[in-house]
N, C-alpha and C positions, 0 to 999 in steps of 0.2 A: 545630725551631730545633735548631741545634746550638752548641754553645760551641766557639771558637774557639782557637787558643795564642795568647798574649798576650806582646806588649813589655812587658818587666818594668818596675815602679811602685814605688816606694815604699809603703807600706800607707797606705790613707785613712783612717788614726788607731791607737789604743792601746787598750790594755786597762788597768783598773785595777781591784785587789781590794779591795772593801769589805764590812763587816760590817752586817747586819742586827741589832738587838738583839730577843731574844726577847719574845715576847708569850702569857704564861701564861695571861692570861684572854681571849687569842679564839678567837674558833669558829670549828671546823672538827679537823683531823688534829692529831695531835701533831706532827706535822715543819711543819706551817704555824706552829704558836704557837712550835714552839725557835728559830727565827731561824739566822743561822751566817754563812758568808761568800758571797759573790757578785763575778761582776764585770761592771762597765760597760764599752761601749763611748764611746769619746770621739773623736769624727769627727775628722780634720786640717782645718785650713783649707782652702779651695779657688781662693778670689779669685784668689789672683797665681799660684795652682799651674799648674806645664806637664805637658801631658799628651801619651802617647806613644802610636801605635796599630800595630800589626801589620799585615801586607800584608792578612791576610785582613778584618780588623776595619775596614780602610780600603776595600777592594771591597765591603764590607757595606754601610757608609756610603754610597759612592756610588750604590749600587743604592738603596737608601731613598731620597736624595735625587731621584733619576730618576723613580722611582715617584710619590713626592708631587707631582714637578712636573710631570706628565702625568695628574694628576688634578686639579689647580691650572689648569693652562694650557690645559686642553681646549678646543678652538675652539666648541665646542657650548654649554660651560657654560653661558653666559649663560641658554638656553633649558632647559635639564636641570636643572641645580646647584639651583635654587632650591627645587623642590618635594620634592627627593630630601634637602635638608638636612638638616631637622628627623630623618627617619628613621636616617640615620647618628646624629645627636646621641644621640638614645633608645638606639640599640643600643651605642654605648661608654658612655654613661652606665648603662643596665642590666650592663652585662659591669663595668663597675669596680664596681659594687653585688653583682653576683654573686660577686668575688673576698673580699669581704668576710661573703659567709656570705646578701646578703640577694636571693633569688631571685625573679625577678620575669619575668614574659612583656611583651611587645612589647602586645598584648591590656590588659592590665590597667594598663600602663602609661599608653597613649591615653586609658582609659577615666580614669582620675583625671587626667589633664592638663585632659579634657574636662569633669569635674567641678568641678573650681577648689579651690584649697587650704582653704577653709571645710569642703567635705564632703571634704576628703581625707583629713582626720586620723583616720576613723575606721578606715583602711587603714594602718599603720604604718608597712610596706614600700614602701607606693605613697609615701610621704611621703618616707623616705629616698631612694627612686630619683628622683623628682622633684627635691629636692634639691640632687642630681649633676647632674640637666638643667642647672638655674638656675646652678651651681657652675660646669659649664661653658661657658654661654653669658658668666657670668662674665667669667670666664680669659679667653678670646677677645676679649671687647671688654677687656679690658685690656692685651692684647697688641697692639690696635689703636692703641693711644697712643704719641705720641712720648716721653715719658717713660718713665725706668729703671720697672723692676718694683721693689717694694719691701715691708718685712715688713709694713705696713698690708693691702697689695695681697693679701698670703698671708693674713692674717688675716679680710678680707673674702671671700676665698674659702671658707675654713673656715666660716665665719658663714652664710654662704649655703647652703652645703650642710646645715648642721643646725639653722636657724631653726625651722622647720616640724617638727622631731623630737622624741622624747622628751627627745636631749641638746641643746635649746636651750640649758640655763644655761652650757653650755661652750664653747657657738658662738662663734668668735671669739677664744679664751682662750688663752692659751699659759700652759702647765703651770707649777706651782708646787711640784709633787712628783716624786718619781720615780716613772716607769711602767716596765713590762715586758710582754714577752710571753712567754706559754707561762707552766709552771710553775702557781704556785697562786694562789689572790688575796687571801692577807694579806701574803707576803712576795716579794721577787726570787730568793729561793734555790731554784738547778735552775732558773730561768728560760731559755729559749730563748737570747733577747737581752734586754739591759737596756741603753737607750739613754742617753744623758748625764745624770749631774745635770741638776736645773734649773736650777740657777744659770751653767750653761754655757748656756743653750739660748738667750737671745737674743744674745749675741754669735755665734753659730754661725749666725743667721738673719740675722743682717746680713754676713756673711759669703758667707753663700749667695745673695744681694740684690746685693753684688760682683761676685758669678761672672755671675750672670744678664746683668750688663751686658758682659762680656767679646762682642768680634764675632772673635775668632779662631781660633773652633772652626765645625766645622760644626754649623749646627744640631740636626740628630739627634742627636749626639755629645752636645751640650751640654744637650739634653732629659734623654737617659739618663743622663747624670753628677747633672745636676738633681735629677731623680726620685728616686736612690739617696742622693744627701745627706739631700734631707729624710726619706727615709724611715729613715736614720739616724741624724737628729738626734731625731724623733718627737718633734713639739712641741706636739703637740696630746694630750690624753686618750683621744680618739677620733679617727677622720678622716680619719687621718696618709696613708692608703694612697690614698684618694679623692682627698684633697687634690692629693697629689703626681702624682698619674695625669691632673689638671684643669690643673694647672702645666706638663704637657707642652703642651698646647694653645695656653697662654699664648704659651709659647715658641717654639712653630714658627711660628703668627698672627704674633708678632713681626718676626722673620726672611722674614717673606713664603713661609712653604713650604705653608700651607695657606689656603684661602679659607673660603666657605660650608661644603661638603663636609670633615667632619672623618675620617678613616681610624679605625675602631674598635680601636685598639691591643689596649686591653685585651681585646678578645674572643682574640686570639690570647695574649698573656702568659697570662689566666686558663685557657687550655685545656690549658695545660702547668704549672700551679703548683707542681711542685716544682722544676721549671728556672727559672721566675720566681726563688723563694726564693734558689735556688742562685746566681744571675745577684748577686743583692744580696752574697751572702758573697764571688762573684770581686773585685766591686768594693772591698767591704771591705779585703780583703789585698791590694787594691793591683796587681789583675788588671783594671782598665779596660777592657781590649782583647776579653775575654772578652762581659764585660758589655754593650759596645757593640755587640757583632758580634751578639747576643742579641737586642737591641733595637732594633738597624736591621733586622735579618731580620722581629720581628714587625712595625717600621713599614712594610718594604715589602708584607708579604703583606696588610695591612689596608690600604693605599692601590690595590694592584690590584684587592682584591676590591670596595672600594668602586666604582672605576672601572669595573667588569663591572655591578655592581647599579644604577649610575643608566641602565644601558642596556637592562636588564631590566625597570626603572621604567616607562620609555619605551614599552618597546616594548609594556607590559600597558597603558599607556593608549592606545596604538594600538589594541588590540584592545575598550577599553571603548569607543571611537569610532567602532567597527565595529558593535558591538550596540547603538547609540544610532540607528543609521542615517544615519550621518556627517553631525552637525548643524553647522551652521556656525560657523565661528571664534568670532564673536562672541554665540552662544546661550549660556544662562547655564549649561545642561547640560553643555557642552563647556569650561566655565571651572572649576563641581565639580568635573569630572575632573584637572583641571592642577593645582587645588588638594587634591586626596584624600589623596595621597603626605604634602601636611605637615598636612594635620586628617583624618586616617583616621576619628575618632567627631565626629559632625557635628549639628547642630539648624538650625532654619530662621534663627534671630537670629545664629548663627554664620556662617551662609551668607551672611546681609544683608551683616554686616560685611565680610565676606571680599572679596566681590563686588561692593557697592554696588549691588546689584540690588533690586527689588521684594520686597516680601512674597507677590507673587502669582507672580512667575516666579521665586523660589527655591522656591515650594512645589510648581510643576509642575516644577520641573527635578529635586527630590529624589524625586518620584514616578516619573520619565523613569530613573533611574539603579537606584532601587529595582524598577521592573517589567523592567529588564534585569539581574538579579541582581547588579549591581554593589553596590548599598547592604543591606543588611539592618536589620530593627526590633532596635534596642538595647532598648527599653521600649512598651509600650502607652499610654503616658500618652497622655490626649486633650489636656493643655497639657506643652510643656516635652518633647514626643516625639522621641527620638532614633535616630539609625541609624549604622552602622559596617560599613567595607569587609574584610571576612573577608578575600576573595583578597588584600588589602594586607599582612594581619598575615600568612597561608600566605607570601607573598613574601618577607617580611623576616625571618621566623622560617628560612627555606631557605636564606637568603643566609647569618645567623649560623652556622649549621649549618656549611654549607659552607665558611666561610672559616676558623672555629676548629678543623677536621682539620688535624691535623699533617700 
């Protein structure tokens, strides 16, 4: 990703100097107990603000729109995209979590999704990443409604993100205290970024929702600006970045720019974290063109990668059909091949629910896929035995690696 020169804009906020009182009894270093001066950033309202973009940003936004359109309006989409959508959703959610330091593989995420909420709580990282998946699903569903997005919708996304995690007490709760990024745990003195004081947050969120109702900007530019603005407001004690990245997809879905397949934009943004963070700084300083060009390039790369990935999955499914001896189209084994990208970890009960076929037919089909090397046992239990598709995990991980390369 390469930042572009920008049409000058007024800064997207201002800084105010504040004083943090000393806490002589606080645990920690002498510096943490001392207190002192710090600066908060107060974002400017954007609901009615005009935005100008330079030629490079305009071109990048156009390319991103075309790439999204190619993915959404693929003539083969009804046949191809349904089985791939969940892979792309998991890729985006895992990448968004990874930006926040929650490392998790596709295999671990798929296994946790198969096990269900009750059992996944033993895996806190999986619970966080799966919360991200559910928050993404909700954001996309909110984007499908006719109603404008509201503050309650933003809170619902955040609540869904954290409700099955150790931070569930703050899920969907707007902060009432000052928070900050970097520095020490006791005060914001020396912090990298200090967002606005809590008393300003409600009005800033209402203003953001006013901005989301606008129809005079390209959807990609609107998503880029809204994401950066939410990050600057930092309305939650935790989960701000993931909520902001989920919001991207609510905006793109509302504008009809994405359908069942989401381009994993976080894979691109997270591959160059220093440039991503610098983009927020550019936005805050009023260099909106640079930030939008950066975001648009990431969006275009993600959409192009997703388009090619759908074809790679389809090609692999064709290979599986050949290895099974080309069963007839209505055969249960063939139906499982169609479903595996959506459900790479499977058992008889899940396969019955998804196919509507009998226990005997499903069991025989799973045996066929196992004998062909398409499925391998996840466990050796007599009851509740499960299988997984290693080839699919390898394909998805290869896609994530390739699309995130600079």
